[in-house]
KOLDOMAR-145314 format. One record per atom (N, C-alpha, C, CB): x, z, y. Coordinates in steps of 0.02 Angstrom, whole numbers. Each point is the difference from the previous one (the first is absolute). Last residue first. Glycine has a CB too. Example, Ala and Ser with C-alpha at 12.3 -4.5 7.8 and 13.67 -1.06 7.14 Angstrom:
BEGIN
[[642 354 -112]]
[[42 3 59]]
[[-39 37 55]]
[[59 -108 -32]]
[[-44 104 -254]]
[[-45 0 59]]
[[45 0 60]]
[[-95 62 -59]]
This chain:
BEGIN
[[8722 1720 7597]]
[[72 -1 15]]
[[24 -67 26]]
[[14 85 -86]]
[[-261 57 107]]
[[35 -54 -36]]
[[72 -5 23]]
[[-108 -62 -11]]
[[-100 211 63]]
[[34 -43 48]]
[[30 -60 -35]]
[[25 98 73]]
[[-137 86 -182]]
[[-50 -33 41]]
[[31 -43 55]]
[[-77 94 -23]]
[[209 37 -128]]
[[-41 -42 -44]]
[[-54 -37 39]]
[[22 79 -94]]
[[120 83 199]]
[[34 -64 -11]]
[[-44 -47 -42]]
[[111 58 8]]
[[-233 124 142]]
[[43 1 -59]]
[[29 -69 -12]]
[[-70 93 -50]]
[[10 -39 301]]
[[-32 -19 -63]]
[[48 15 -58]]
[[-67 -90 58]]
[[102 246 143]]
[[2 -73 -7]]
[[-38 -16 -64]]
[[112 -11 63]]
[[-32 236 108]]
[[-50 -30 -43]]
[[7 -76 1]]
[[-79 97 22]]
[[286 81 23]]
[[-50 -44 30]]
[[-51 -24 -53]]
[[84 -37 86]]
[[120 170 -120]]
[[-55 42 24]]
[[-57 -41 28]]
[[82 89 25]]
[[125 -183 -107]]
[[-28 37 -56]]
[[-58 45 20]]
[[112 -3 -52]]
[[16 -124 213]]
[[-43 -42 -41]]
[[-35 40 -55]]
[[76 -97 23]]
[[90 203 107]]
[[-63 -8 36]]
[[-49 -42 -40]]
[[61 10 110]]
[[153 22 -195]]
[[-30 66 4]]
[[-66 -1 38]]
[[115 50 -6]]
[[19 -249 -15]]
[[-36 17 -61]]
[[-33 69 5]]
[[81 -71 -64]]
[[-45 -80 286]]
[[43 33 -50]]
[[-41 26 -58]]
[[81 31 91]]
[[-186 -240 36]]
[[18 69 16]]
[[48 28 -52]]
[[-111 16 56]]
[[109 -283 -9]]
[[-47 51 -23]]
[[27 70 15]]
[[-40 -78 -90]]
[[93 -133 252]]
[[18 22 -67]]
[[-48 56 -21]]
[[122 -31 18]]
[[-165 -100 176]]
[[67 -27 -15]]
[[23 19 -70]]
[[27 5 122]]
[[-292 -27 -70]]
[[56 43 19]]
[[66 -31 -21]]
[[-74 100 -11]]
[[-155 -238 75]]
[[38 27 -56]]
[[59 41 25]]
[[-34 -98 -71]]
[[-135 -35 196]]
[[1 74 4]]
[[40 32 -56]]
[[-111 -6 55]]
[[71 -231 -36]]
[[38 19 59]]
[[6 76 7]]
[[-38 -106 56]]
[[-99 9 -226]]
[[72 -6 -15]]
[[43 22 58]]
[[-27 -95 -76]]
[[-208 86 103]]
[[19 55 -44]]
[[74 -2 -15]]
[[-114 -2 -51]]
[[20 -173 174]]
[[-1 62 41]]
[[22 60 -42]]
[[-93 -49 70]]
[[69 -159 -181]]
[[58 2 45]]
[[2 64 41]]
[[-4 -125 5]]
[[-185 87 -142]]
[[60 13 -41]]
[[62 6 45]]
[[-52 -62 -97]]
[[-147 -4 198]]
[[-4 71 -19]]
[[61 20 -41]]
[[-126 -7 1]]
[[102 -218 52]]
[[17 37 61]]
[[-2 75 -14]]
[[-47 -93 72]]
[[-26 -51 -241]]
[[73 -1 6]]
[[23 37 62]]
[[2 -109 -61]]
[[-232 87 29]]
[[28 44 -51]]
[[76 1 4]]
[[-99 -23 -75]]
[[-17 -125 215]]
[[-12 69 21]]
[[29 50 -50]]
[[-105 -37 58]]
[[112 -193 -109]]
[[46 15 55]]
[[-8 72 24]]
[[-3 -120 35]]
[[-146 36 -203]]
[[69 8 -24]]
[[49 20 55]]
[[-26 -85 -88]]
[[-225 160 129]]
[[29 -63 -25]]
[[73 11 -18]]
[[-81 -68 71]]
[[-126 254 -81]]
[[60 -22 35]]
[[22 -68 -27]]
[[35 120 21]]
[[-228 22 -95]]
[[-5 -67 28]]
[[60 -22 40]]
[[-119 17 1]]
[[75 188 -135]]
[[-33 4 65]]
[[-1 -68 35]]
[[36 119 9]]
[[72 -72 -220]]
[[-72 7 -10]]
[[-39 6 65]]
[[24 53 -109]]
[[216 -69 106]]
[[-26 -57 -37]]
[[-76 1 -2]]
[[104 -2 -69]]
[[5 187 162]]
[[5 -58 44]]
[[-28 -62 -34]]
[[101 50 54]]
[[-85 147 -179]]
[[-54 6 49]]
[[1 -59 48]]
[[5 124 -9]]
[[169 -113 -148]]
[[-64 -11 -34]]
[[-58 2 50]]
[[46 49 -106]]
[[173 9 170]]
[[-12 -72 3]]
[[-66 -17 -35]]
[[125 -21 2]]
[[-29 257 105]]
[[-44 -31 -49]]
[[-9 -75 14]]
[[-59 109 -15]]
[[267 76 55]]
[[-48 -41 38]]
[[-42 -39 -51]]
[[79 -9 102]]
[[88 251 -101]]
[[-27 -61 -31]]
[[-48 -35 48]]
[[13 51 -115]]
[[193 163 85]]
[[-46 -37 43]]
[[-21 -65 -34]]
[[53 51 104]]
[[111 109 -189]]
[[-69 10 -22]]
[[-51 -35 46]]
[[36 108 -49]]
[[229 -159 -30]]
[[-41 13 59]]
[[-72 7 -22]]
[[80 -64 76]]
[[106 1 -219]]
[[-1 72 13]]
[[-42 19 61]]
[[111 6 -52]]
[[-75 -235 -24]]
[[-22 37 -59]]
[[-11 73 15]]
[[62 -81 -71]]
[[-89 -107 259]]
[[54 38 -31]]
[[-29 40 -57]]
[[66 6 108]]
[[-205 -146 14]]
[[62 -35 18]]
[[62 36 -26]]
[[-57 -43 102]]
[[-214 13 -177]]
[[53 51 10]]
[[64 -37 15]]
[[-56 83 -78]]
[[-231 -132 63]]
[[68 -25 15]]
[[46 59 12]]
[[-47 -107 49]]
[[-190 79 -200]]
[[33 35 55]]
[[72 -26 8]]
[[-72 103 -19]]
[[-109 -161 -154]]
[[8 -39 61]]
[[31 34 60]]
[[-96 -58 -40]]
[[54 127 -200]]
[[-60 4 41]]
[[11 -28 70]]
[[-35 100 -66]]
[[212 -97 -92]]
[[-55 -34 -35]]
[[-65 3 40]]
[[54 29 -108]]
[[170 -18 251]]
[[-26 36 -57]]
[[-59 -37 -31]]
[[37 108 52]]
[[183 -199 82]]
[[-73 4 8]]
[[-27 33 -62]]
[[-5 -105 74]]
[[262 81 60]]
[[-43 17 -57]]
[[-73 -1 21]]
[[91 69 -49]]
[[170 -175 118]]
[[-64 22 26]]
[[-44 13 -60]]
[[11 -68 109]]
[[275 35 -53]]
[[-60 4 -43]]
[[-61 24 39]]
[[74 21 -98]]
[[175 -57 145]]
[[-48 -47 29]]
[[-66 0 -39]]
[[95 -71 40]]
[[154 219 9]]
[[-62 -4 -39]]
[[-50 -46 35]]
[[20 117 -46]]
[[204 -44 122]]
[[-6 -66 -30]]
[[-63 -8 -41]]
[[124 -6 -3]]
[[-70 210 121]]
[[19 -52 48]]
[[-9 -71 -28]]
[[80 80 50]]
[[-115 124 -183]]
[[-55 -16 46]]
[[16 -60 46]]
[[-32 120 -3]]
[[134 4 -200]]
[[14 -69 20]]
[[-53 -25 49]]
[[55 -21 -111]]
[[66 274 11]]
[[-58 -42 14]]
[[21 -69 26]]
[[-68 104 24]]
[[175 90 -171]]
[[28 -52 43]]
[[-56 -49 16]]
[[118 13 -50]]
[[-174 185 -67]]
[[69 17 17]]
[[33 -50 47]]
[[9 56 -109]]
[[-242 -86 33]]
[[10 67 28]]
[[71 12 24]]
[[-88 40 -77]]
[[16 -248 -29]]
[[-43 13 58]]
[[13 67 34]]
[[-85 -69 -56]]
[[197 -93 -119]]
[[25 63 29]]
[[-41 20 61]]
[[114 -27 -42]]
[[-98 -126 -200]]
[[-40 -1 62]]
[[7 69 32]]
[[-83 -87 -46]]
[[233 -68 -143]]
[[-20 65 26]]
[[-39 -10 65]]
[[101 56 -53]]
[[-21 -203 -193]]
[[-4 7 73]]
[[-25 69 19]]
[[-21 -123 10]]
[[134 -54 -224]]
[[-35 61 19]]
[[1 6 77]]
[[32 57 -109]]
[[-16 -269 -94]]
[[28 37 56]]
[[-40 63 14]]
[[43 -108 50]]
[[23 -77 -272]]
[[-49 18 51]]
[[34 37 57]]
[[-89 7 -87]]
[[209 -72 -108]]
[[-18 -60 39]]
[[-53 14 53]]
[[28 -67 -100]]
[[168 177 -62]]
[[-55 28 40]]
[[-21 -53 51]]
[[43 120 -15]]
[[137 -167 -124]]
[[-57 9 -46]]
[[-59 34 35]]
[[81 7 -96]]
[[132 -45 204]]
[[-41 -61 -5]]
[[-59 7 -48]]
[[101 -65 27]]
[[13 251 129]]
[[8 -18 -71]]
[[-48 -57 -11]]
[[34 119 -38]]
[[-22 44 233]]
[[55 -48 -5]]
[[20 -11 -74]]
[[42 35 114]]
[[-287 30 2]]
[[54 28 -40]]
[[54 -53 -9]]
[[-81 79 -61]]
[[-76 -77 281]]
[[1 -21 -70]]
[[57 36 -36]]
[[-49 -114 30]]
[[-120 138 213]]
[[62 7 -38]]
[[-7 -34 -68]]
[[27 109 60]]
[[-161 -79 207]]
[[6 -27 -68]]
[[70 9 -28]]
[[-88 -82 27]]
[[-102 185 160]]
[[72 -6 -7]]
[[13 -20 -73]]
[[25 88 92]]
[[-258 -130 61]]
[[35 26 -60]]
[[75 -10 6]]
[[-102 -24 -69]]
[[-79 -56 218]]
[[3 72 6]]
[[40 32 -57]]
[[-110 -2 58]]
[[109 -247 79]]
[[-6 31 -66]]
[[10 75 7]]
[[41 -106 -57]]
[[-19 -63 233]]
[[-59 43 -2]]
[[-12 32 -68]]
[[-49 -72 88]]
[[227 -85 -42]]
[[10 57 46]]
[[-59 48 0]]
[[71 -74 71]]
[[21 -83 -273]]
[[-56 0 47]]
[[7 62 44]]
[[-77 -63 -82]]
[[240 26 -81]]
[[-15 -69 18]]
[[-55 -5 53]]
[[36 -35 -114]]
[[159 219 35]]
[[-70 -2 19]]
[[-16 -70 27]]
[[-1 124 27]]
[[193 -54 -214]]
[[-10 -20 70]]
[[-75 -5 14]]
[[109 -63 0]]
[[-14 233 -190]]
[[-14 -71 11]]
[[-12 -13 75]]
[[-49 -9 -115]]
[[200 197 -36]]
[[-54 -8 49]]
[[-9 -73 16]]
[[23 114 48]]
[[69 7 -279]]
[[19 -46 54]]
[[-60 -6 48]]
[[82 -64 -75]]
[[9 254 -129]]
[[-50 -39 36]]
[[31 -43 54]]
[[-82 90 -22]]
[[127 51 -224]]
[[38 -27 57]]
[[-47 -48 37]]
[[113 11 -60]]
[[-190 206 -100]]
[[6 -72 11]]
[[44 -16 61]]
[[-114 -16 -51]]
[[71 243 -26]]
[[-2 -38 -63]]
[[15 -74 11]]
[[-83 80 -43]]
[[77 77 222]]
[[38 38 -50]]
[[3 -38 -67]]
[[-35 107 56]]
[[-94 -182 132]]
[[70 -21 2]]
[[44 40 -49]]
[[-16 -32 119]]
[[-216 85 -88]]
[[7 -65 -33]]
[[73 -21 -4]]
[[-114 -33 40]]
[[59 232 79]]
[[-14 7 -72]]
[[14 -65 -37]]
[[-87 87 25]]
[[103 -89 210]]
[[54 41 -29]]
[[-9 7 -76]]
[[10 62 110]]
[[-179 -168 18]]
[[59 -43 -8]]
[[57 38 -34]]
[[-34 -65 103]]
[[-159 184 -43]]
[[-15 -47 -55]]
[[62 -41 -16]]
[[-121 -6 35]]
[[134 143 151]]
[[3 40 -61]]
[[-15 -43 -61]]
[[-33 102 65]]
[[12 -198 148]]
[[70 13 -13]]
[[9 40 -64]]
[[24 -3 123]]
[[-247 -41 -43]]
[[35 -59 -26]]
[[72 15 -19]]
[[-74 -70 70]]
[[-97 281 -61]]
[[21 -56 42]]
[[41 -53 -36]]
[[0 79 94]]
[[-204 98 -153]]
[[66 -15 -28]]
[[27 -62 36]]
[[-30 52 -114]]
[[-184 152 119]]
[[33 -57 32]]
[[71 -8 -27]]
[[-70 18 104]]
[[-81 164 -158]]
[[-10 -59 -42]]
[[38 -61 28]]
[[-112 44 -33]]
[[113 165 148]]
[[29 13 -66]]
[[-7 -60 -46]]
[[-27 121 14]]
[[-71 -115 203]]
[[71 -15 3]]
[[33 11 -67]]
[[1 32 121]]
[[-257 -99 -118]]
[[39 57 21]]
[[73 -20 0]]
[[-85 82 -46]]
[[-191 -183 11]]
[[70 -11 18]]
[[33 66 19]]
[[-26 -117 38]]
[[-204 48 -131]]
[[38 62 -11]]
[[74 -9 14]]
[[-85 35 -85]]
[[-107 -191 115]]
[[50 -13 -52]]
[[47 58 -12]]
[[-7 -121 30]]
[[-185 97 137]]
[[-18 17 -69]]
[[52 -18 -53]]
[[-116 -16 36]]
[[150 -100 197]]
[[-51 50 -13]]
[[-13 6 -76]]
[[-53 -24 112]]
[[294 -55 -49]]
[[-67 -26 16]]
[[-51 55 -17]]
[[35 -121 -22]]
[[256 73 33]]
[[-57 45 10]]
[[-64 -37 20]]
[[81 89 33]]
[[132 -176 -197]]
[[-23 1 70]]
[[-62 44 7]]
[[47 -115 18]]
[[183 51 -185]]
[[-65 32 0]]
[[-22 13 73]]
[[23 54 -112]]
[[146 -256 36]]
[[0 70 20]]
[[-72 26 5]]
[[110 -16 62]]
[[-34 -184 -226]]
[[-31 13 65]]
[[2 74 15]]
[[-75 -100 -14]]
[[191 -111 -147]]
[[-9 72 5]]
[[-22 17 71]]
[[88 21 -90]]
[[-97 -253 -73]]
[[8 29 67]]
[[-15 74 -2]]
[[-30 -110 54]]
[[102 -114 -224]]
[[-26 68 2]]
[[14 29 69]]
[[17 16 -125]]
[[-40 -275 6]]
[[30 41 52]]
[[-34 68 -1]]
[[27 -101 72]]
[[-1 -138 -240]]
[[-25 67 14]]
[[39 32 57]]
[[-35 12 -120]]
[[68 -229 -6]]
[[-58 -4 45]]
[[-31 69 14]]
[[-21 -115 -43]]
[[214 79 -103]]
[[16 -31 64]]
[[-59 -2 49]]
[[84 -68 -59]]
[[8 209 -155]]
[[-67 -15 25]]
[[7 -28 71]]
[[-52 91 -72]]
[[224 16 -79]]
[[-24 -63 -29]]
[[-70 -19 23]]
[[72 23 -99]]
[[-29 206 180]]
[[47 -29 -47]]
[[-30 -61 -34]]
[[51 113 -20]]
[[-161 42 175]]
[[25 -63 28]]
[[51 -34 -46]]
[[-19 46 114]]
[[-80 172 -157]]
[[-50 -53 -10]]
[[25 -67 25]]
[[-89 86 12]]
[[210 119 21]]
[[13 -33 -64]]
[[-51 -56 -15]]
[[50 108 -42]]
[[-73 37 230]]
[[54 -50 11]]
[[11 -40 -64]]
[[54 75 86]]
[[-202 105 -101]]
[[-30 -56 37]]
[[52 -54 13]]
[[-82 78 54]]
[[156 118 -153]]
[[-44 -35 -47]]
[[-33 -60 33]]
[[-20 109 -62]]
[[149 37 193]]
[[41 -46 -39]]
[[-40 -36 -53]]
[[98 74 21]]
[[-210 90 111]]
[[26 -54 42]]
[[40 -51 -41]]
[[4 79 97]]
[[-124 135 -159]]
[[-13 -65 -31]]
[[31 -58 39]]
[[-105 48 -45]]
[[99 192 104]]
[[40 -6 -61]]
[[-8 -68 -34]]
[[-10 124 -14]]
[[-117 -59 206]]
[[69 -12 20]]
[[46 -7 -60]]
[[-21 63 106]]
[[-228 -17 -87]]
[[29 -59 -33]]
[[72 -15 21]]
[[-114 -45 -7]]
[[-9 258 60]]
[[-48 -40 -39]]
[[35 -55 -38]]
[[-90 25 84]]
[[199 128 69]]
[[-31 41 -51]]
[[-51 -36 -42]]
[[19 94 73]]
[[29 -204 156]]
[[43 53 -27]]
[[-38 43 -51]]
[[65 2 108]]
[[-125 -259 -53]]
[[-20 68 19]]
[[45 50 -36]]
[[-119 -37 18]]
[[79 -248 46]]
[[44 50 -29]]
[[-16 70 28]]
[[91 -87 -14]]
[[-220 -161 -34]]
[[7 52 50]]
[[38 58 -31]]
[[-109 -34 57]]
[[100 -237 -118]]
[[4 68 -27]]
[[10 50 58]]
[[49 -44 -108]]
[[-120 -231 42]]
[[6 49 54]]
[[-2 70 -30]]
[[-54 -79 83]]
[[117 -185 -171]]
[[-28 65 -18]]
[[14 48 58]]
[[18 -21 -125]]
[[-34 -263 104]]
[[29 60 29]]
[[-37 62 -26]]
[[33 -64 104]]
[[21 -211 -175]]
[[-47 56 -6]]
[[35 62 28]]
[[-58 -51 -102]]
[[94 -232 115]]
[[26 67 13]]
[[-57 50 -3]]
[[92 -48 73]]
[[-129 -180 -132]]
[[73 -1 -1]]
[[32 67 17]]
[[-7 -118 31]]
[[-231 30 -129]]
[[22 56 41]]
[[76 5 -2]]
[[-108 62 -22]]
[[1 -243 -86]]
[[-54 19 45]]
[[21 54 49]]
[[-81 -30 -90]]
[[234 -47 -72]]
[[-21 -61 36]]
[[-57 15 50]]
[[35 -69 -99]]
[[48 238 -50]]
[[44 -13 57]]
[[-17 -62 39]]
[[88 57 -62]]
[[-196 108 -118]]
[[-27 -59 33]]
[[43 -19 60]]
[[-116 31 -38]]
[[146 167 -99]]
[[4 -56 -47]]
[[-30 -64 27]]
[[-3 83 -92]]
[[-7 122 212]]
[[71 -19 -5]]
[[10 -59 -47]]
[[32 118 24]]
[[-249 -23 -5]]
[[20 -33 63]]
[[72 -25 -3]]
[[-81 72 62]]
[[0 56 -244]]
[[-35 -65 3]]
[[21 -39 62]]
[[-97 50 -62]]
[[175 171 42]]
[[35 -46 -45]]
[[-33 -69 -1]]
[[35 98 -71]]
[[-141 69 191]]
[[63 -16 34]]
[[39 -49 -43]]
[[3 112 57]]
[[-196 -25 -151]]
[[-16 -50 51]]
[[62 -19 41]]
[[-116 44 5]]
[[132 129 -166]]
[[-14 -64 -34]]
[[-12 -55 51]]
[[-49 62 -97]]
[[73 157 177]]
[[65 -27 -24]]
[[-9 -67 -35]]
[[41 117 -13]]
[[-238 -7 82]]
[[40 -21 58]]
[[67 -29 -22]]
[[-56 88 71]]
[[-86 6 -236]]
[[-29 -61 27]]
[[43 -27 58]]
[[-115 39 -34]]
[[170 170 -62]]
[[17 -56 -44]]
[[-25 -66 27]]
[[-3 78 -98]]
[[-55 119 221]]
[[72 -11 -3]]
[[18 -61 -41]]
[[17 122 13]]
[[-229 -3 66]]
[[7 -73 -5]]
[[73 -19 -7]]
[[-103 -15 68]]
[[-66 223 -14]]
[[32 -11 -65]]
[[7 -75 -11]]
[[-47 109 -47]]
[[37 47 288]]
[[-35 -46 -46]]
[[41 -10 -63]]
[[-54 -59 98]]
[[114 178 113]]
[[-64 28 -22]]
[[-38 -49 -44]]
[[-5 67 105]]
[[236 -79 -1]]
[[-54 -48 14]]
[[-69 26 -15]]
[[81 -88 -26]]
[[121 223 -8]]
[[4 -29 68]]
[[-61 -43 15]]
[[124 1 -8]]
[[-102 95 -209]]
[[-5 54 49]]
[[-2 -29 71]]
[[62 77 -78]]
[[-25 -223 -103]]
[[-70 21 3]]
[[-11 57 50]]
[[-13 -35 -120]]
[[234 -43 83]]
[[-41 -55 27]]
[[-72 23 9]]
[[75 -85 -54]]
[[70 228 -59]]
[[11 2 72]]
[[-40 -54 35]]
[[114 46 -18]]
[[-119 -40 -217]]
[[-31 60 27]]
[[7 5 76]]
[[23 58 -109]]
[[83 -242 -9]]
[[-73 -1 -3]]
[[-32 60 34]]
[[9 -64 -105]]
[[224 -45 176]]
[[-20 51 -49]]
[[-75 8 4]]
[[111 61 11]]
[[20 -195 136]]
[[4 -33 -65]]
[[-16 49 -56]]
[[85 -80 46]]
[[-157 69 233]]
[[33 33 -55]]
[[-2 -43 -63]]
[[-30 112 49]]
[[-62 -180 165]]
[[41 56 23]]
[[36 37 -56]]
[[-78 11 93]]
[[-40 -258 -16]]
[[17 37 -61]]
[[48 56 18]]
[[-17 -104 -73]]
[[-137 -125 179]]
[[20 69 11]]
[[11 35 -67]]
[[-65 3 108]]
[[89 -270 -30]]
[[-36 45 -44]]
[[26 71 10]]
[[-19 -92 -85]]
[[11 -176 205]]
[[29 68 1]]
[[-43 45 -43]]
[[47 -17 116]]
[[-7 -266 -67]]
[[-34 53 -37]]
[[40 65 3]]
[[-49 -86 -77]]
[[6 -190 174]]
[[40 61 9]]
[[-38 59 -30]]
[[53 -46 106]]
[[-141 -180 -88]]
[[70 -13 -19]]
[[46 60 12]]
[[-20 -119 28]]
[[-257 6 -47]]
[[41 60 7]]
[[72 -15 -22]]
[[-101 73 -21]]
[[-95 -228 14]]
[[51 -4 52]]
[[43 61 9]]
[[-75 -76 54]]
[[-99 3 -224]]
[[-33 1 66]]
[[50 -3 57]]
[[-94 65 -50]]
[[167 -50 -175]]
[[-31 -65 10]]
[[-34 -5 68]]
[[-17 -10 -124]]
[[106 218 59]]
[[54 -48 12]]
[[-28 -70 13]]
[[77 68 -73]]
[[-229 100 14]]
[[27 11 67]]
[[55 -49 16]]
[[-29 121 -10]]
[[-68 -124 -209]]
[[-46 -24 52]]
[[27 9 71]]
[[-92 28 -77]]
[[227 57 -104]]
[[-4 -73 2]]
[[-50 -25 52]]
[[30 -2 -120]]
[[-8 240 93]]
[[65 -31 15]]
[[-5 -76 7]]
[[56 94 -60]]
[[-235 73 -2]]
[[2 -33 65]]
[[64 -38 14]]
[[-73 88 39]]
[[7 59 -230]]
[[-53 -50 5]]
[[5 -42 64]]
[[-73 77 -66]]
[[229 100 18]]
[[0 -44 -59]]
[[-53 -55 5]]
[[41 96 -68]]
[[-11 88 231]]
[[37 -62 10]]
[[-6 -48 -59]]
[[78 63 70]]
[[-167 171 -10]]
[[-43 -57 -17]]
[[36 -67 1]]
[[-95 64 46]]
[[210 146 4]]
[[-45 15 -57]]
[[-39 -61 -23]]
[[-9 117 43]]
[[176 -84 147]]
[[17 -36 -61]]
[[-49 8 -57]]
[[114 13 34]]
[[-96 59 210]]
[[19 50 -49]]
[[13 -30 -69]]
[[-66 84 64]]
[[107 -222 173]]
[[-52 22 -47]]
[[26 57 -44]]
[[-50 -114 1]]
[[86 -75 219]]
[[29 61 -26]]
[[-54 35 -40]]
[[81 12 98]]
[[-38 -286 -21]]
[[-42 60 -9]]
[[45 58 -19]]
[[-100 -70 -35]]
[[125 -189 174]]
[[19 51 -48]]
[[-54 52 -10]]
[[117 -19 30]]
[[-33 -237 80]]
[[-60 39 -13]]
[[17 50 -55]]
[[-79 -96 34]]
[[216 -84 149]]
[[1 52 -52]]
[[-67 35 -3]]
[[124 16 16]]
[[-91 -199 134]]
[[52 -15 -50]]
[[-1 49 -59]]
[[69 -49 92]]
[[-242 -55 112]]
[[15 59 -41]]
[[48 -19 -56]]
[[-114 49 26]]
[[21 -210 128]]
[[55 39 31]]
[[18 62 -41]]
[[-39 -40 111]]
[[-145 -114 -167]]
[[67 -25 -16]]
[[57 40 29]]
[[-51 -111 -6]]
[[-198 179 -82]]
[[33 -2 65]]
[[73 -21 -11]]
[[-78 90 48]]
[[-68 -57 -232]]
[[-23 -60 36]]
[[31 -5 70]]
[[-107 6 -64]]
[[137 182 -87]]
[[44 -56 -16]]
[[-20 -63 38]]
[[19 49 -113]]
[[-153 146 123]]
[[61 8 39]]
[[45 -60 -10]]
[[-8 124 -8]]
[[-186 -112 -124]]
[[-15 -15 70]]
[[60 5 45]]
[[-114 42 -20]]
[[134 20 -206]]
[[-10 -72 5]]
[[-15 -20 72]]
[[-43 -3 -119]]
[[57 231 73]]
[[67 -31 -6]]
[[-6 -75 8]]
[[39 93 -75]]
[[-241 25 67]]
[[36 15 62]]
[[69 -33 -1]]
[[-61 109 11]]
[[-68 -122 -206]]
[[-29 -43 53]]
[[36 12 66]]
[[-111 3 -58]]
[[168 135 -122]]
[[24 -68 -13]]
[[-25 -47 54]]
[[4 22 -124]]
[[-85 199 132]]
[[71 -3 15]]
[[28 -71 -10]]
[[11 119 -34]]
[[-242 -10 13]]
[[13 -62 36]]
[[75 -10 13]]
[[-113 9 52]]
[[20 186 -159]]
[[-20 -56 -41]]
[[15 -67 33]]
[[-90 71 -49]]
[[220 169 75]]
[[-45 -44 36]]
[[-17 -61 -43]]
[[48 39 111]]
[[109 128 -176]]
[[-69 19 -16]]
[[-50 -41 40]]
[[39 115 -27]]
[[203 -133 50]]
[[-25 -34 -60]]
[[-70 22 -20]]
[[116 -9 -38]]
[[15 100 228]]
[[-29 -66 11]]
[[-32 -31 -62]]
[[84 -15 88]]
[[-55 273 -1]]
[[26 -40 -56]]
[[-32 -69 3]]
[[17 104 -71]]
[[10 55 290]]
[[-15 22 -69]]
[[34 -42 -55]]
[[-107 40 44]]
[[224 -135 82]]
[[-47 50 -25]]
[[-53 20 50]]
[[89 39 -70]]
[[41 -281 66]]
[[23 62 -30]]
[[-58 47 -15]]
[[108 -12 61]]
[[-10 -255 8]]
[[-62 36 -14]]
[[18 64 -38]]
[[-69 -108 -2]]
[[209 -69 175]]
[[2 41 -60]]
[[-65 40 -4]]
[[127 8 6]]
[[-6 -239 128]]
[[-57 44 -9]]
[[10 40 -64]]
[[-77 -80 61]]
[[215 -92 131]]
[[4 39 -62]]
[[-58 49 -2]]
[[126 -12 -2]]
[[-79 -134 188]]
[[13 -45 -57]]
[[7 37 -66]]
[[56 -77 79]]
[[-151 85 204]]
[[13 37 -61]]
[[11 -49 -58]]
[[-70 98 41]]
[[18 -134 206]]
[[57 -27 -36]]
[[18 37 -64]]
[[41 -38 108]]
[[-227 64 66]]
[[56 47 -4]]
[[60 -24 -39]]
[[-83 86 9]]
[[-133 -205 32]]
[[22 26 64]]
[[65 41 -4]]
[[-119 2 34]]
[[21 -109 -230]]
[[-10 -48 55]]
[[31 24 65]]
[[-106 -35 -55]]
[[107 174 -141]]
[[43 -58 -10]]
[[-5 -49 59]]
[[-13 12 -124]]
[[-122 184 122]]
[[71 19 2]]
[[46 -60 -8]]
[[-31 111 -47]]
[[-203 -144 27]]
[[17 20 69]]
[[75 16 5]]
[[-117 44 17]]
[[30 -89 -230]]
[[1 -61 41]]
[[20 15 71]]
[[-89 -50 -72]]
[[55 230 -72]]
[[62 -35 -16]]
[[6 -64 40]]
[[-2 50 -116]]
[[-197 69 135]]
[[54 36 33]]
[[67 -34 -14]]
[[-65 106 -10]]
[[-122 -192 -101]]
[[-3 -15 72]]
[[56 36 37]]
[[-125 -15 -8]]
[[97 58 -221]]
[[29 -67 11]]
[[-3 -19 74]]
[[-33 -33 -116]]
[[-66 238 49]]
[[72 1 -14]]
[[32 -66 18]]
[[-18 82 -93]]
[[-214 -70 106]]
[[31 37 54]]
[[76 4 -9]]
[[-106 66 14]]
[[-27 -166 -184]]
[[3 -42 59]]
[[34 35 59]]
[[-105 -56 -39]]
[[70 180 -161]]
[[47 -56 -11]]
[[7 -41 63]]
[[-31 -3 -121]]
[[-46 245 176]]
[[-21 -50 -48]]
[[54 -53 -9]]
[[-121 21 31]]
[[154 246 43]]
[[-1 -70 22]]
[[-23 -46 -56]]
[[93 25 81]]
[[-175 232 -69]]
[[57 -40 -24]]
[[-7 -71 25]]
[[10 73 -103]]
[[-176 98 135]]
[[55 7 48]]
[[60 -44 -19]]
[[-37 117 22]]
[[-163 -91 -156]]
[[-13 -43 58]]
[[52 8 55]]
[[-121 6 -28]]
[[132 126 -174]]
[[9 -72 -15]]
[[-11 -44 61]]
[[-37 23 -116]]
[[128 229 144]]
[[-63 -31 -20]]
[[9 -76 -7]]
[[-65 91 58]]
[[278 64 -97]]
[[-38 -27 56]]
[[-66 -29 -27]]
[[106 -26 65]]
[[23 231 -189]]
[[0 -72 6]]
[[-44 -22 58]]
[[18 -10 -123]]
[[129 239 76]]
[[-68 -23 13]]
[[2 -75 11]]
[[-33 111 51]]
[[212 22 -210]]
[[-14 -21 68]]
[[-73 -20 7]]
[[119 -39 14]]
[[39 220 -183]]
[[-28 -67 8]]
[[-9 -18 73]]
[[-57 12 -110]]
[[161 191 25]]
[[-73 4 4]]
[[-33 -68 8]]
[[14 113 49]]
[[225 -95 -65]]
[[-27 38 -56]]
[[-76 2 0]]
[[103 68 0]]
[[29 -278 107]]
[[-11 70 16]]
[[-35 36 -57]]
[[-6 -30 121]]
[[164 -182 -164]]
[[-71 15 10]]
[[-7 74 18]]
[[-34 -91 -81]]
């Protein structure tokens, strides 16, 4: 969370339940999309979240419905969301130390988040795999890498993903805070013998490993957006809460699907707009030294 917070979008700028579901229908009907993830801001603060998940589940082509959440409100939503059709859960957790957690997130919810992660892990029939997303920052949490790896001990339905610190507006990115994947791996390998796992999905953005000890039943992964980008195989499209289409996380150009919806465009016209935008996608994102100087939405207003 940026130190000075973020300006929230006006309520009437946010996509309604029907608008969200209409866009998903367009993507599934015309674009062959089979995986949907609801992310940030924070999806669990939407009162219609369960209704949205239930609506997505009505499209038979959708195989995976996920959310990425800060975990604060999960205790009241885990069962309703699973019953509605949610089958993928990512929880953001950048520190296992209370004081550091509160410094990074600007909120006093450490115990609640850890409790809710445990609740999710104790529901393997509903959530066969829970992913923890940890953004690694030099001088903040690099000393906790092995503590996060240790979470995978005797926990078969847990995956911990270490994410390279990426530059976005207001996140005070600096090269001094950046800690690359190879350095993370070097620290972890000093304690653990790791085995690299075969990439089953060519579009998976994570490099997966496991500890070569059968008692470590979970897995760890690395998202290397900065040091080893995966632009050539990235097939992700993002729509912000206020209906802006982003074809790349790091591209500050946006196209308003919300305005198209509210201007009377039919489904084919909206999909044509999406296609035109996709055709303009850059081959790869800019180098980090340039990205760090570009204005873009704060990550909290884009979603991971």
